[in-house]
LOZATI-624232 format. One record per residue (C-alpha): x, z, y; residue number from 1. Coordinates in Angstrom, 1 decimal. Layout:
// LOZATI-624232
@px=X&pz=Z&py=Y&pos=NUM
...
END
This chain:
// LOZATI-624232
@px=91.2&pz=-85.7&py=53.7&pos=1
@px=91.9&pz=-86.3&py=50.4&pos=2
@px=95.4&pz=-84.6&py=49.2&pos=3
@px=95.0&pz=-86.0&py=45.4&pos=4
@px=95.5&pz=-89.8&py=46.9&pos=5
@px=99.1&pz=-88.8&py=48.5&pos=6
@px=99.9&pz=-89.0&py=44.8&pos=7
@px=99.7&pz=-93.1&py=44.9&pos=8
@px=102.4&pz=-92.9&py=47.4&pos=9
@px=105.2&pz=-91.7&py=45.0&pos=10
@px=107.0&pz=-95.0&py=43.9&pos=11
@px=107.9&pz=-95.3&py=47.1&pos=12
@px=110.1&pz=-92.0&py=46.6&pos=13
@px=111.6&pz=-89.6&py=49.5&pos=14
@px=114.9&pz=-89.2&py=50.8&pos=15
@px=117.8&pz=-88.3&py=48.8&pos=16
@px=118.8&pz=-85.3&py=49.9&pos=17
@px=114.8&pz=-84.1&py=49.0&pos=18
@px=115.3&pz=-85.7&py=46.2&pos=19
@px=118.3&pz=-84.3&py=44.9&pos=20
@px=116.9&pz=-80.6&py=45.9&pos=21
@px=114.3&pz=-81.6&py=44.0&pos=22
@px=115.7&pz=-82.3&py=40.7&pos=23
@px=118.2&pz=-79.4&py=40.9&pos=24
@px=115.0&pz=-76.7&py=41.2&pos=25
@px=116.1&pz=-75.9&py=44.6&pos=26
@px=112.4&pz=-75.6&py=45.7&pos=27
@px=112.9&pz=-73.8&py=48.8&pos=28
@px=115.2&pz=-75.5&py=50.5&pos=29
@px=113.7&pz=-78.9&py=49.5&pos=30
@px=110.5&pz=-77.6&py=51.2&pos=31
@px=112.0&pz=-77.2&py=54.3&pos=32
@px=113.6&pz=-80.3&py=54.2&pos=33
@px=110.6&pz=-82.0&py=54.0&pos=34
@px=108.8&pz=-79.8&py=56.9&pos=35
@px=111.5&pz=-81.0&py=58.9&pos=36
@px=111.1&pz=-84.7&py=58.0&pos=37
@px=107.6&pz=-84.2&py=58.5&pos=38
@px=108.1&pz=-83.2&py=62.4&pos=39
@px=109.9&pz=-86.7&py=62.7&pos=40
@px=108.5&pz=-89.7&py=63.9&pos=41
@px=110.3&pz=-92.3&py=62.3&pos=42
@px=109.2&pz=-92.0&py=58.7&pos=43
@px=106.0&pz=-94.4&py=58.2&pos=44
@px=102.7&pz=-93.2&py=56.3&pos=45
@px=103.6&pz=-93.8&py=52.7&pos=46
@px=106.9&pz=-91.7&py=53.2&pos=47
@px=104.6&pz=-88.8&py=54.4&pos=48
@px=102.7&pz=-89.0&py=51.4&pos=49
@px=105.1&pz=-89.0&py=49.5&pos=50
@px=106.8&pz=-86.2&py=50.6&pos=51
@px=103.9&pz=-84.3&py=50.6&pos=52
@px=103.2&pz=-85.2&py=47.0&pos=53
@px=106.6&pz=-83.7&py=46.1&pos=54
@px=105.9&pz=-81.0&py=47.7&pos=55
@px=102.9&pz=-79.8&py=45.9&pos=56
@px=104.5&pz=-80.7&py=42.7&pos=57
@px=107.2&pz=-78.3&py=43.7&pos=58
@px=104.7&pz=-75.8&py=44.0&pos=59
@px=103.1&pz=-76.5&py=40.5&pos=60
@px=106.6&pz=-76.6&py=38.6&pos=61
@px=107.4&pz=-72.7&py=38.2&pos=62
@px=104.0&pz=-71.9&py=36.4&pos=63
@px=104.5&pz=-74.9&py=34.0&pos=64
@px=108.3&pz=-74.1&py=33.4&pos=65
@px=108.1&pz=-70.2&py=33.4&pos=66
@px=110.9&pz=-69.7&py=30.5&pos=67
@px=114.4&pz=-69.0&py=31.3&pos=68
@px=116.9&pz=-69.0&py=28.3&pos=69
@px=116.6&pz=-65.5&py=27.4&pos=70
@px=112.6&pz=-65.5&py=27.5&pos=71
@px=112.7&pz=-68.5&py=25.3&pos=72
@px=115.2&pz=-67.1&py=22.9&pos=73
@px=112.7&pz=-64.2&py=22.9&pos=74
@px=109.4&pz=-65.7&py=22.7&pos=75
@px=111.3&pz=-67.9&py=19.4&pos=76
@px=112.5&pz=-64.9&py=18.1&pos=77
@px=108.8&pz=-63.2&py=17.6&pos=78
@px=108.2&pz=-65.5&py=15.2&pos=79
@px=111.6&pz=-66.4&py=13.7&pos=80
@px=113.8&pz=-63.1&py=14.6&pos=81
@px=117.3&pz=-64.4&py=13.0&pos=82
@px=116.6&pz=-67.6&py=15.4&pos=83
@px=120.1&pz=-68.3&py=17.0&pos=84
@px=121.4&pz=-69.5&py=20.2&pos=85
@px=123.0&pz=-72.3&py=18.6&pos=86
@px=119.9&pz=-73.5&py=16.8&pos=87
@px=118.0&pz=-73.4&py=20.4&pos=88
@px=120.8&pz=-75.5&py=21.8&pos=89
@px=120.5&pz=-77.5&py=19.0&pos=90
@px=116.5&pz=-78.5&py=19.9&pos=91
@px=117.5&pz=-78.5&py=23.0&pos=92
@px=120.3&pz=-81.3&py=23.2&pos=93
@px=117.9&pz=-82.9&py=20.5&pos=94
@px=115.2&pz=-83.4&py=23.2&pos=95
@px=112.9&pz=-81.0&py=20.8&pos=96
@px=112.8&pz=-78.6&py=23.9&pos=97
@px=111.1&pz=-80.0&py=26.9&pos=98
@px=113.2&pz=-77.9&py=30.2&pos=99
@px=114.2&pz=-78.7&py=34.1&pos=100
@px=116.3&pz=-77.1&py=36.8&pos=101
@px=114.3&pz=-73.9&py=39.0&pos=102
@px=116.3&pz=-72.7&py=41.1&pos=103
@px=119.7&pz=-74.5&py=39.4&pos=104
@px=119.0&pz=-73.0&py=36.0&pos=105
@px=117.3&pz=-74.6&py=33.1&pos=106
@px=113.6&pz=-73.5&py=32.8&pos=107
@px=111.4&pz=-74.4&py=29.6&pos=108
@px=108.4&pz=-75.3&py=29.7&pos=109
@px=105.4&pz=-73.4&py=29.2&pos=110
@px=104.3&pz=-74.7&py=25.6&pos=111
@px=107.5&pz=-75.4&py=23.6&pos=112
@px=107.0&pz=-73.1&py=20.9&pos=113
@px=103.8&pz=-74.8&py=20.0&pos=114
@px=105.2&pz=-78.0&py=20.5&pos=115
@px=108.0&pz=-77.0&py=18.2&pos=116
@px=105.6&pz=-75.6&py=15.6&pos=117
@px=104.3&pz=-79.3&py=15.1&pos=118
@px=107.3&pz=-80.4&py=12.7&pos=119
@px=107.9&pz=-80.3&py=9.9&pos=120
@px=111.7&pz=-78.6&py=9.5&pos=121
@px=110.8&pz=-76.3&py=12.1&pos=122
@px=107.6&pz=-75.0&py=10.2&pos=123
@px=110.2&pz=-74.5&py=7.3&pos=124
@px=111.8&pz=-71.8&py=9.7&pos=125
@px=108.7&pz=-70.0&py=10.2&pos=126
@px=107.2&pz=-71.0&py=13.3&pos=127
@px=103.3&pz=-71.0&py=13.1&pos=128
@px=101.1&pz=-74.2&py=12.5&pos=129
@px=97.9&pz=-74.6&py=11.7&pos=130
@px=97.1&pz=-76.4&py=8.2&pos=131
@px=97.0&pz=-79.8&py=7.9&pos=132
@px=92.9&pz=-81.0&py=8.1&pos=133
@px=92.1&pz=-84.4&py=6.4&pos=134
@px=88.7&pz=-84.2&py=8.5&pos=135
@px=90.2&pz=-87.2&py=10.2&pos=136
@px=91.0&pz=-89.2&py=7.1&pos=137
@px=87.9&pz=-88.4&py=5.4&pos=138
@px=86.0&pz=-89.6&py=8.2&pos=139
@px=87.5&pz=-92.8&py=8.9&pos=140
@px=86.9&pz=-93.4&py=5.3&pos=141
@px=82.8&pz=-92.9&py=5.8&pos=142
@px=82.9&pz=-95.1&py=9.0&pos=143
@px=85.1&pz=-97.7&py=7.0&pos=144
@px=82.4&pz=-97.3&py=3.5&pos=145
@px=79.4&pz=-97.3&py=5.9&pos=146
@px=80.2&pz=-99.7&py=8.9&pos=147
@px=78.5&pz=-97.2&py=11.4&pos=148
@px=78.6&pz=-93.3&py=11.9&pos=149
@px=77.0&pz=-91.5&py=14.5&pos=150
@px=77.0&pz=-87.8&py=15.6&pos=151
@px=75.1&pz=-85.4&py=16.8&pos=152
@px=76.8&pz=-82.8&py=19.3&pos=153
@px=75.6&pz=-79.8&py=21.6&pos=154
@px=78.3&pz=-78.5&py=23.7&pos=155
@px=79.0&pz=-75.3&py=25.7&pos=156
@px=81.3&pz=-75.6&py=29.0&pos=157
@px=82.0&pz=-72.6&py=31.0&pos=158
@px=84.7&pz=-72.4&py=34.0&pos=159
@px=84.9&pz=-69.4&py=36.5&pos=160
@px=88.1&pz=-67.5&py=38.8&pos=161
@px=90.6&pz=-65.3&py=36.2&pos=162
@px=90.5&pz=-62.9&py=38.9&pos=163
@px=87.0&pz=-61.2&py=40.6&pos=164
@px=86.3&pz=-62.3&py=44.0&pos=165
@px=83.8&pz=-60.9&py=46.4&pos=166
@px=80.3&pz=-62.2&py=45.6&pos=167
@px=79.9&pz=-64.0&py=48.6&pos=168
@px=82.8&pz=-65.8&py=48.6&pos=169
@px=82.1&pz=-69.7&py=49.0&pos=170
@px=82.5&pz=-71.9&py=45.5&pos=171
@px=82.8&pz=-75.6&py=44.8&pos=172
@px=82.9&pz=-76.1&py=40.7&pos=173
@px=82.7&pz=-79.2&py=38.4&pos=174
@px=82.5&pz=-79.1&py=34.7&pos=175
@px=83.1&pz=-82.8&py=32.8&pos=176
@px=79.0&pz=-84.4&py=31.7&pos=177
@px=78.8&pz=-87.3&py=29.3&pos=178
@px=79.2&pz=-90.6&py=30.3&pos=179
@px=76.2&pz=-93.0&py=29.5&pos=180
@px=78.6&pz=-95.7&py=27.4&pos=181
@px=78.0&pz=-97.7&py=24.6&pos=182
@px=78.9&pz=-95.4&py=22.5&pos=183
@px=77.2&pz=-92.7&py=24.0&pos=184
@px=73.7&pz=-92.2&py=24.2&pos=185
@px=70.4&pz=-89.7&py=23.7&pos=186
@px=72.2&pz=-87.6&py=26.7&pos=187
@px=70.0&pz=-84.6&py=27.6&pos=188
@px=70.9&pz=-81.7&py=30.0&pos=189
@px=69.6&pz=-78.6&py=27.7&pos=190
@px=71.2&pz=-75.5&py=30.3&pos=191
@px=73.2&pz=-75.2&py=33.2&pos=192
@px=74.0&pz=-72.6&py=35.9&pos=193
@px=71.3&pz=-73.3&py=38.4&pos=194
@px=71.9&pz=-75.3&py=41.5&pos=195
@px=74.0&pz=-78.0&py=39.1&pos=196
@px=74.2&pz=-81.2&py=40.5&pos=197
@px=74.8&pz=-84.3&py=37.7&pos=198
@px=76.8&pz=-87.1&py=38.8&pos=199
@px=75.3&pz=-91.0&py=38.0&pos=200
@px=75.4&pz=-91.9&py=34.7&pos=201
@px=78.0&pz=-94.3&py=35.7&pos=202
@px=80.6&pz=-92.2&py=37.7&pos=203
@px=84.1&pz=-92.8&py=36.4&pos=204
@px=85.0&pz=-89.1&py=36.0&pos=205
@px=81.5&pz=-87.9&py=35.5&pos=206
@px=80.7&pz=-84.1&py=36.5&pos=207
@px=78.1&pz=-81.6&py=37.3&pos=208
@px=78.9&pz=-80.2&py=40.8&pos=209
@px=77.9&pz=-76.9&py=42.2&pos=210
@px=78.1&pz=-75.6&py=46.0&pos=211
@px=77.6&pz=-71.8&py=45.6&pos=212
@px=79.4&pz=-68.7&py=45.5&pos=213
@px=81.1&pz=-66.5&py=43.7&pos=214
@px=78.3&pz=-64.5&py=42.6&pos=215
@px=77.1&pz=-67.5&py=40.1&pos=216
@px=80.5&pz=-66.9&py=38.5&pos=217
@px=81.1&pz=-68.3&py=35.2&pos=218
@px=79.2&pz=-72.0&py=35.9&pos=219
@px=77.6&pz=-73.1&py=32.9&pos=220
@px=76.6&pz=-76.3&py=31.4&pos=221
@px=75.0&pz=-77.1&py=27.9&pos=222
@px=74.4&pz=-80.7&py=26.9&pos=223
@px=73.2&pz=-82.4&py=23.6&pos=224
@px=74.4&pz=-86.2&py=23.3&pos=225
@px=75.1&pz=-88.9&py=20.6&pos=226
@px=78.1&pz=-90.5&py=19.7&pos=227
@px=78.3&pz=-93.5&py=18.0&pos=228
@px=81.2&pz=-95.3&py=16.1&pos=229
@px=81.0&pz=-99.3&py=14.2&pos=230
@px=83.5&pz=-100.1&py=12.3&pos=231
@px=86.0&pz=-103.6&py=13.3&pos=232
@px=88.1&pz=-105.2&py=10.7&pos=233
@px=90.8&pz=-106.2&py=12.7&pos=234
@px=93.5&pz=-106.2&py=9.8&pos=235
@px=91.2&pz=-109.3&py=8.6&pos=236
@px=90.9&pz=-110.8&py=12.1&pos=237
@px=92.0&pz=-114.7&py=13.2&pos=238
@px=93.6&pz=-115.6&py=16.3&pos=239
@px=92.0&pz=-114.3&py=19.7&pos=240
@px=91.9&pz=-116.4&py=22.6&pos=241
@px=93.5&pz=-115.2&py=25.7&pos=242
@px=90.7&pz=-112.6&py=28.1&pos=243
@px=89.2&pz=-114.2&py=30.6&pos=244
@px=91.0&pz=-112.7&py=33.7&pos=245
@px=87.5&pz=-111.9&py=35.2&pos=246
@px=87.5&pz=-108.6&py=32.8&pos=247
@px=90.0&pz=-107.3&py=35.0&pos=248
@px=91.7&pz=-104.2&py=34.4&pos=249
@px=95.1&pz=-105.9&py=34.1&pos=250
@px=96.7&pz=-104.8&py=37.2&pos=251
@px=99.4&pz=-101.7&py=38.4&pos=252
@px=97.6&pz=-98.7&py=39.2&pos=253
@px=100.2&pz=-96.2&py=41.4&pos=254
@px=101.9&pz=-93.5&py=40.4&pos=255
@px=101.3&pz=-94.2&py=36.4&pos=256
@px=100.8&pz=-97.6&py=35.9&pos=257
@px=103.6&pz=-99.2&py=37.0&pos=258
@px=105.3&pz=-102.5&py=36.0&pos=259
@px=109.2&pz=-101.1&py=35.9&pos=260
@px=111.8&pz=-103.0&py=34.8&pos=261
@px=112.2&pz=-100.7&py=32.1&pos=262
@px=109.0&pz=-101.3&py=30.5&pos=263
@px=108.9&pz=-105.1&py=31.4&pos=264
@px=111.7&pz=-105.7&py=29.2&pos=265
@px=110.4&pz=-103.1&py=26.7&pos=266
@px=107.4&pz=-105.2&py=26.3&pos=267
@px=109.5&pz=-108.5&py=26.2&pos=268
@px=110.8&pz=-106.8&py=23.4&pos=269
@px=107.7&pz=-105.5&py=21.4&pos=270
@px=105.6&pz=-108.6&py=21.9&pos=271
@px=108.2&pz=-111.4&py=21.5&pos=272
@px=107.0&pz=-113.9&py=18.7&pos=273
@px=103.3&pz=-112.3&py=19.1&pos=274
@px=100.7&pz=-115.2&py=19.4&pos=275
@px=98.1&pz=-114.2&py=20.5&pos=276
@px=96.6&pz=-110.9&py=22.6&pos=277
@px=95.4&pz=-109.2&py=19.4&pos=278
@px=99.2&pz=-109.1&py=18.0&pos=279
@px=100.7&pz=-108.2&py=21.1&pos=280
@px=98.0&pz=-105.1&py=21.7&pos=281
@px=99.0&pz=-104.4&py=17.6&pos=282
@px=102.8&pz=-104.8&py=18.4&pos=283
@px=102.2&pz=-102.3&py=21.2&pos=284
@px=99.7&pz=-99.8&py=19.0&pos=285
@px=103.0&pz=-100.0&py=16.6&pos=286
@px=105.6&pz=-99.1&py=18.9&pos=287
@px=103.7&pz=-96.1&py=20.7&pos=288
@px=103.0&pz=-94.5&py=17.6&pos=289
@px=106.0&pz=-95.0&py=15.8&pos=290
@px=108.9&pz=-94.2&py=18.4&pos=291
@px=106.9&pz=-91.5&py=20.4&pos=292
@px=107.1&pz=-88.1&py=19.2&pos=293
@px=104.0&pz=-85.8&py=20.7&pos=294
@px=105.3&pz=-83.2&py=23.1&pos=295
@px=103.0&pz=-80.7&py=24.6&pos=296
@px=103.3&pz=-82.1&py=28.8&pos=297
@px=103.2&pz=-79.8&py=32.0&pos=298
@px=100.4&pz=-80.4&py=34.3&pos=299
@px=100.2&pz=-84.3&py=34.9&pos=300
@px=100.6&pz=-83.6&py=38.2&pos=301
@px=104.3&pz=-82.8&py=37.7&pos=302
@px=105.2&pz=-86.4&py=36.5&pos=303
@px=106.0&pz=-89.2&py=38.8&pos=304
@px=105.7&pz=-92.5&py=36.7&pos=305
@px=103.9&pz=-91.4&py=33.3&pos=306
@px=104.2&pz=-94.5&py=31.2&pos=307
@px=107.6&pz=-95.4&py=32.6&pos=308
@px=108.6&pz=-91.8&py=31.5&pos=309
@px=107.0&pz=-92.1&py=28.4&pos=310
@px=109.3&pz=-94.7&py=27.2&pos=311
@px=112.1&pz=-93.3&py=28.6&pos=312
@px=112.3&pz=-90.3&py=27.0&pos=313
@px=110.2&pz=-91.3&py=23.5&pos=314
@px=107.7&pz=-88.1&py=23.8&pos=315
@px=104.2&pz=-87.7&py=25.4&pos=316
@px=101.0&pz=-86.0&py=24.8&pos=317
@px=97.3&pz=-87.8&py=24.1&pos=318
@px=97.2&pz=-89.0&py=28.0&pos=319
@px=101.0&pz=-90.1&py=28.2&pos=320
@px=100.5&pz=-92.6&py=25.3&pos=321
@px=97.6&pz=-93.5&py=26.2&pos=322
@px=99.2&pz=-94.5&py=29.9&pos=323
@px=101.8&pz=-96.3&py=28.2&pos=324
@px=100.1&pz=-98.1&py=25.6&pos=325
@px=97.5&pz=-99.3&py=28.9&pos=326
@px=100.3&pz=-100.4&py=31.0&pos=327
@px=102.1&pz=-102.6&py=27.9&pos=328
@px=98.8&pz=-104.3&py=27.1&pos=329
@px=98.4&pz=-105.0&py=30.8&pos=330
@px=102.2&pz=-106.4&py=31.2&pos=331
@px=101.5&pz=-108.4&py=27.7&pos=332
@px=97.9&pz=-109.7&py=29.4&pos=333
@px=95.6&pz=-107.7&py=27.9&pos=334
@px=93.4&pz=-106.1&py=29.3&pos=335
@px=93.0&pz=-102.1&py=29.4&pos=336
@px=91.7&pz=-98.9&py=30.4&pos=337
@px=91.4&pz=-95.5&py=29.8&pos=338
@px=88.8&pz=-93.0&py=28.0&pos=339
@px=89.0&pz=-89.5&py=27.6&pos=340
@px=87.2&pz=-86.5&py=27.4&pos=341
@px=87.2&pz=-84.1&py=24.5&pos=342
@px=87.4&pz=-84.0&py=21.0&pos=343
@px=85.1&pz=-82.3&py=18.5&pos=344
@px=84.9&pz=-81.1&py=15.2&pos=345
@px=82.2&pz=-78.7&py=14.0&pos=346
@px=84.4&pz=-75.6&py=14.7&pos=347
@px=86.0&pz=-76.8&py=18.1&pos=348
@px=86.0&pz=-79.3&py=21.4&pos=349
@px=89.7&pz=-80.0&py=22.9&pos=350
@px=90.9&pz=-81.8&py=25.7&pos=351
@px=92.1&pz=-85.3&py=24.5&pos=352
@px=92.7&pz=-89.2&py=26.0&pos=353
@px=92.9&pz=-92.1&py=24.4&pos=354
@px=92.6&pz=-96.0&py=25.4&pos=355
@px=90.6&pz=-99.2&py=25.5&pos=356
@px=91.5&pz=-103.0&py=25.2&pos=357
@px=89.7&pz=-106.0&py=25.5&pos=358
@px=89.9&pz=-109.2&py=23.4&pos=359
@px=87.6&pz=-112.1&py=23.7&pos=360
@px=84.9&pz=-112.0&py=20.8&pos=361
@px=85.1&pz=-108.6&py=20.4&pos=362
@px=84.6&pz=-106.8&py=23.9&pos=363
@px=86.0&pz=-103.2&py=24.5&pos=364
@px=87.8&pz=-101.9&py=21.5&pos=365
@px=90.1&pz=-98.8&py=21.1&pos=366
@px=93.2&pz=-97.2&py=20.9&pos=367
@px=94.1&pz=-93.5&py=20.0&pos=368
@px=97.8&pz=-93.9&py=19.8&pos=369
@px=98.2&pz=-90.1&py=19.7&pos=370
@px=95.7&pz=-89.5&py=16.9&pos=371
@px=98.0&pz=-92.3&py=15.5&pos=372
@px=101.4&pz=-91.0&py=15.6&pos=373
@px=100.0&pz=-87.9&py=14.4&pos=374
@px=99.0&pz=-90.0&py=11.2&pos=375
@px=102.3&pz=-91.1&py=11.2&pos=376
@px=104.3&pz=-88.4&py=11.6&pos=377
@px=102.2&pz=-87.3&py=8.5&pos=378
@px=102.9&pz=-90.4&py=6.4&pos=379
@px=98.9&pz=-91.3&py=6.2&pos=380
@px=99.6&pz=-95.4&py=7.5&pos=381
@px=95.6&pz=-95.9&py=6.5&pos=382
@px=95.2&pz=-93.7&py=9.2&pos=383
@px=97.2&pz=-94.7&py=12.0&pos=384
@px=95.6&pz=-98.3&py=11.6&pos=385
@px=92.2&pz=-97.0&py=12.0&pos=386
@px=93.1&pz=-95.8&py=15.3&pos=387
@px=93.8&pz=-99.1&py=16.4&pos=388
@px=90.5&pz=-100.8&py=17.3&pos=389
@px=88.3&pz=-97.8&py=16.0&pos=390
@px=87.7&pz=-93.9&py=16.9&pos=391
@px=85.9&pz=-91.7&py=14.7&pos=392
@px=82.1&pz=-90.4&py=16.4&pos=393
@px=83.8&pz=-86.6&py=16.9&pos=394
@px=84.1&pz=-87.3&py=20.6&pos=395
@px=82.9&pz=-87.1&py=24.5&pos=396
@px=83.2&pz=-89.5&py=26.8&pos=397
@px=83.0&pz=-87.7&py=30.5&pos=398
@px=86.3&pz=-90.2&py=32.0&pos=399
@px=86.6&pz=-93.8&py=32.1&pos=400
@px=89.0&pz=-94.4&py=34.9&pos=401
@px=92.1&pz=-92.4&py=35.5&pos=402
@px=93.3&pz=-91.3&py=38.8&pos=403
@px=89.2&pz=-91.2&py=40.1&pos=404
@px=87.8&pz=-89.4&py=42.3&pos=405
@px=84.7&pz=-86.6&py=41.6&pos=406
@px=81.4&pz=-86.7&py=42.6&pos=407
@px=81.3&pz=-85.3&py=45.4&pos=408
@px=85.1&pz=-85.7&py=46.4&pos=409
@px=87.5&pz=-83.0&py=45.6&pos=410
@px=89.9&pz=-83.9&py=48.6&pos=411
@px=91.9&pz=-80.2&py=47.6&pos=412
@px=94.8&pz=-80.5&py=45.5&pos=413
@px=93.1&pz=-80.7&py=41.7&pos=414
@px=94.2&pz=-78.9&py=38.9&pos=415
@px=94.5&pz=-82.0&py=37.4&pos=416
@px=94.4&pz=-84.8&py=40.3&pos=417
@px=94.4&pz=-87.9&py=37.2&pos=418
@px=91.9&pz=-86.5&py=34.0&pos=419
@px=88.8&pz=-84.5&py=34.4&pos=420
@px=88.5&pz=-82.4&py=30.9&pos=421
@px=88.5&pz=-78.7&py=32.3&pos=422
@px=86.7&pz=-79.3&py=35.4&pos=423
@px=87.7&pz=-78.0&py=38.6&pos=424
@px=87.3&pz=-75.3&py=40.9&pos=425
@px=87.7&pz=-74.3&py=44.9&pos=426
@px=87.5&pz=-70.8&py=46.0&pos=427
@px=86.8&pz=-70.3&py=49.9&pos=428
@px=88.7&pz=-73.6&py=50.5&pos=429
@px=91.4&pz=-72.6&py=48.2&pos=430
@px=91.6&pz=-74.9&py=44.7&pos=431
@px=93.1&pz=-72.4&py=41.7&pos=432
@px=95.0&pz=-74.1&py=39.3&pos=433
@px=96.4&pz=-72.9&py=35.5&pos=434
@px=96.0&pz=-69.3&py=34.7&pos=435
@px=94.0&pz=-69.1&py=38.1&pos=436
@px=91.1&pz=-70.3&py=35.8&pos=437
@px=88.9&pz=-69.5&py=33.2&pos=438
@px=87.3&pz=-72.3&py=30.7&pos=439
@px=86.1&pz=-72.6&py=27.6&pos=440
@px=84.6&pz=-75.5&py=25.2&pos=441
@px=82.0&pz=-74.2&py=22.7&pos=442
@px=80.6&pz=-76.3&py=20.0&pos=443
@px=77.2&pz=-75.1&py=19.6&pos=444
@px=76.1&pz=-77.5&py=17.1&pos=445
@px=77.3&pz=-80.7&py=15.0&pos=446
@px=75.8&pz=-82.8&py=12.8&pos=447
@px=76.8&pz=-86.4&py=11.7&pos=448
@px=73.5&pz=-88.4&py=11.2&pos=449
END
């Protein structure tokens, strides 16, 4: 049985008493109540699946919200010794710090301090932040001038248990691998831990898989590929006809691409007066990039409905913004779908998600709302506009579908049931999550061709 499939039942909801305990963070009491409910005969299958999904969320939330108030203040004072409780409360009240109840007390998200470092007003208080880079701006300018750009990239990915295990312990491991798609070609497997099996080129979440033992860890794969981008001048584009429904990617997909009342109303507001699909898609991109603040997120399994939550709260990371854009586009009659994998620069590879949307006469184009929102935050309007319709060649596509199974299926609770950027690891039948896994993504070679 695929545990992860139960997450699709989350929109069905759970009984009120379970939900009250869950929202207050009384997880042990909620799990006891869930156990009693699952033992009853009266619940339909979807309700049982929703309860199982809620129970797994509760198992994962404490590691994603580890800081008490005192610990959160201590964490901030490592960088800003005179940081006050009043300043902390103001940040919470203004929505800059993500929190939730655990055992009735507020606990703060694992990477909340990294989120604060993004904002210039807080950097003035001494929060460490990476200096801004103009690499993406320069690359976007090169693409516009040349009409096309191509990068040849060599990466090494690794995955291992964080704690040693007996060498004979059975292990299943999956690592991302480049998917064959129009923008990605010349894919070569250069080296890998012996015994790996590649998923088909067109797998919705492409991987290399091992069925082995802990003695083989760390599991590793090295590959080379080319990523090609072509410039699309959508600012000068004429009106675009409606897409043929046969293109697909217009429907809801539980639990995160849901046409909720909030999103229906928001979509109607954003696209009012937009006469064609290009205008509607642009209005949606403008809204997401101008009205969504970047915030590091808990593991996606901790979310109930990502697109709706992003719209309600006004914050998210790359995948959260991508799902909001996709959902609003589908509501507006514009086909839209998921892409994800890695963002790659000459010296770094990190997890990244973005979206595609379909325009008649153009085919599938791109919307990188996270990079667009970052450009808006820095006042780089040209770069913000670039990421509507265009990408950069500094990325690797492994996934073309959100909430898709791996090859072969991982039926245990995945570290990320929706995406696959760092891989999955099952040790003696027990899935490893969060800090129980060690993973790396190394850039071995990067050159523009």
